[in-house]
C-alpha positions as CSV (number, residue, x, y, z in Angstrom):
1,M,53.7,-161.9,62.1
2,T,52.3,-159.3,64.3
3,S,49.1,-159.9,66.2
4,I,46.6,-157.1,66.3
5,S,44.5,-156.6,69.5
6,V,40.7,-156.3,69.0
7,S,40.3,-154.3,72.2
8,S,40.9,-150.6,72.0
9,K,40.9,-150.2,75.8
10,P,43.5,-151.9,78.0
11,G,42.0,-154.6,80.2
12,I,39.1,-155.5,77.9
13,S,39.5,-158.9,76.3
14,A,38.2,-159.9,72.8
15,E,35.8,-162.2,74.6
16,S,33.7,-159.3,75.9
17,H,33.1,-158.1,72.3
18,R,31.4,-161.2,71.2
19,A,27.7,-161.3,70.3
20,L,25.2,-162.8,72.7
21,S,25.2,-166.6,73.0
22,A,22.3,-168.7,71.6
23,T,21.3,-169.7,75.2
24,R,21.1,-166.1,76.3
25,V,19.1,-165.0,73.3
26,A,16.7,-167.9,73.9
27,V,16.2,-166.9,77.5
28,L,15.7,-163.2,76.7
29,L,13.3,-164.2,73.9
30,G,11.3,-166.5,76.3
31,I,11.1,-163.7,78.9
32,T,9.9,-161.2,76.3
33,I,7.3,-163.6,74.9
34,F,6.0,-164.4,78.4
35,L,5.7,-160.7,79.3
36,A,4.0,-159.9,76.0
37,V,1.4,-162.7,76.5
38,L,0.8,-161.6,80.1
39,A,0.2,-158.0,79.0
40,Y,-2.1,-159.2,76.2
41,Y,-4.1,-161.3,78.7
42,L,-4.4,-158.5,81.3
43,V,-5.5,-155.9,78.7
44,G,-7.5,-158.0,76.2
45,V,-8.8,-161.1,77.9
46,D,-9.0,-160.4,81.7
47,E,-12.3,-158.5,82.0
48,G,-12.2,-158.6,85.7
49,M,-11.2,-162.3,86.2
50,M,-8.3,-161.3,88.3
51,S,-10.7,-159.8,90.8
52,M,-11.6,-163.4,92.0
53,F,-8.3,-163.5,93.8
54,G,-8.6,-160.4,95.9
55,K,-12.2,-159.1,95.5
56,T,-10.9,-156.0,93.7
57,V,-11.1,-154.8,90.2
58,V,-7.8,-152.9,90.2
59,V,-6.4,-154.6,87.2
60,H,-9.6,-154.1,85.2
61,E,-9.8,-150.5,86.1
62,W,-6.1,-149.9,85.4
63,V,-6.3,-151.1,81.8
64,H,-10.0,-150.1,81.2
65,D,-9.3,-147.2,78.9
66,S,-6.6,-149.1,77.0
67,R,-9.0,-151.9,76.3
68,H,-11.4,-149.5,74.6
69,F,-8.6,-147.7,72.7
70,L,-7.3,-151.1,71.4
71,G,-10.8,-152.2,70.3
72,F,-11.4,-154.9,72.9
73,P,-15.0,-155.1,74.1
74,C,-15.7,-154.4,77.7
75,H,-18.7,-155.0,80.1
């Protein structure tokens, strides 16, 4: 029998064409969920709470218009 190579380019093994492993998918999903929750907190829940840590309202002002656009109350 003749074996057929999966790779069309020389030097690339069939291993590099495999799908992502379950561990890598779990890590990427975890990072994505963390960033989504952080963005939701900063836009929707924060209301200037981060200003306690630096006496500045930079985060609040940065997301102020998006809060109103998304329907979150402010002030």
